N, C-alpha and C positions, 0 to 999 in steps of 0.2 A: 490662128484658128478662131473663126467666129463661133460664138456660143449663143444658143437660143433655148431659153427655158419656156416650156409650154405648160400652162397650169391645168390642174385637175383637183379641185377642192374636195371632191367626194372621197378622195383617198385619205383625207384627214379624219380623225375621230371626233365624236361628239355631235351636237346638234348643228343646225345651220349657222347660228351665230358664232359658235366656236370654230367651225370649219372656215368661215370667212376671215375670222381673226387670224387663224394660223396661216391661211393663204396669204394674207397681206404681210404677215411677218416674213414669210418665205420670199415674197416679191421684193420686199425691202432688203433682205439678205442678198438676193441675186443682184440687185442694182448696186448695192454697196461693194460687191465683189467684182464688179466690172463685166458682168454678163452683157453681151452686146444687144440682144433682143429679148423681150418678154412678151409672150402672147397670152392674153386672157381668153381661154377656151372653155367657157362654162356654158355649154349649149343648152342645158336644161332650164336655165333661168328665164324668167319673163324679161321683156325689153326693159321695163322699169327697174327690175332687180339688177339686170346686167349693167344698166347705165349707172346706178348707184354704186355698184361694186367697182366698175371701171373708173369712175371719177375718183374714188378713194385710192385705187391702185395707181392711177396716174400721179396723184399727189405724192404717195410714198416713193414711187420710182424716181421722180424728179428731185424729191427732197434728198434721197440717199445718193443720187448721182452728183448733186451739187453743181459745181462749175467745171467738173471734169469733162474734158473733150477727148474723143467723142463720148457723149453721155449715153446711157442705156436707153434704147428706144422701146416704147411701149406700144404694142399693137393689139387690136381687138379682132377676134375671129369673125370673119364674114360680114359683120355689121358696120358698114361705112358710116351709117347715120349715127350710131352710138360712138364710134371713134371721133367723129366731128363734134358731137355734143359734149364730149368729156375732155377734149384737149389731148387725145392720144396722138401718137406720132405716126400712125398709119393703120393699115388693115391687113389681115392675112386672109386670103381667099381660098376657099375649097377648090378642088379640082373641077367640080361641076358648078362653080359660082359664076357671077358676072366676070367679064374679062378685066385684066388690069387696066386696059385702056378705058373701059366703061367706069371703073372705079375712079380713075383720075378725072374723068369728066364730071363725076359727082363732086369731087373735091374742088374742081375749078368753078363749077356753078355755085358752090357754097362760098367760095372766096369772093366771087363777084358781088355777093350780097352781104358780106361781112368784112371785118377788118382782119380776119384770120388769114395768114400766109400759108397756103397749102402746097407751095411749089416744091418743098423738100419732104413732102409726105412719102412714107415708105409703103410699098405694096409687095407683100410676099405671097407666094402661091404654093399650094400643095400639089405635088406632081407624083405620078406613079409610073411614068415611062419617059424615055428620052424624047419622044414626040411631044409629050405634054410640056416638057422643059423647053423645047425648041419653040413651041407656040407661046409660052409665057414670056420668053425672051423677045419674040417678035412683037408682043403686046406691051413691051416696055415695063415689065415687072422688075423689081430690084433684086430679088433672089427667089430661089425655089427651095422648098423642103421636099426632098425625094424620099419616098417611103413605100413599103418597109424594106430596109436594107437587110436586116437580120430578123430571125424569128422572134416574136414578142411573147412574153410570158402570159399576157392576158388575152392573146389571140393566137393560140396554137394552130388553129385551122387555116390561118391566112398564110399563103405561100410567100416567103421573102423574095425580093427581087435579086438580091445578091450583089457582090462587089463588081462583077463585070457590067451589070446593068447600071450601077452607080457610075462606073467609069465612063460608060457611053453617055450618060446624062450630063456628066461634068464637061463634056466636050461641045456643048451647045451654046457657048458664048455668054454665060451668065453665072454668077456665084450659085453653087448648089450646096445645101446643107444636108448631111446624111441624117435620117430619122428612122427610128424603128429598131428596137433592140440594141441600141448603141450603148457600149460600156466603156470603162476606162481601158479594158483589155483590147477591145477591137477598134477603138477610135483612130489609132495610128493607121490601121488598114484602110479606113475611110479616107484619111488624108492622102495616103499613098495612091488611092484610086482617083484623086483629083478633087475631093470635096474641099470646099472653102471653110467648112466648119461642121459642127454637129448640132442637132436639135434633139431635145429629149424632155420627157416628163419625169420619170422615176429617177434618172441619173442625178438630176438637180433636186427634186422634191424630197427624196428619201435620204439624202446625204448632206454632209457639211459642204456647202457650196464653195467655200473658200478653198478647201482641200481639192475639190473636183476641178476648179478653175486652175489651181496651181499645177495639178497633175497634167491636165490637158495642154497647158501652155508651156510646160517645162521642156 
């Protein structure tokens, strides 16, 4: 089961300095526990702030991963330029973002002008329907995060897609991770529907990640 931790530092207490410190600690914890992907999703930060935080997050992710193969991959939400500038492993695109193919063109153009090898860069895509998953697969994305599968505590007015919609999305020829209201109790139902793994914020950020990983992979 692939595991994907998506960050949200505003859930941490204290001022901005303390929130970023706690977030970096949680990122290090996730990488050390073998979570497959980590996405920096701090959309309220300025580009400079995001770049500074991403650079430090890349450092702690790769430090905690060490020589383990496969190592935890660190992705930046939407900003391919920030991902390139900070040495991240790829980008996660919104459903209304540029296409995966366009993102790879950005990577390739950068590679031609630098010594950075972007051939193995990851491109994840947020999808809300089977049609969007199919389009992402055709555009050469590496995986899709399909959401919301279940009702979310912080978005009670958003209608969940449900397991049957997840099952349909999982039949479109690419790995699909279930996102939105996923818990330890319903993760197995996502796997039974065909999901290659799960993506979450609170499930990882509010719990002991080692215990979460052990439970999900046992």
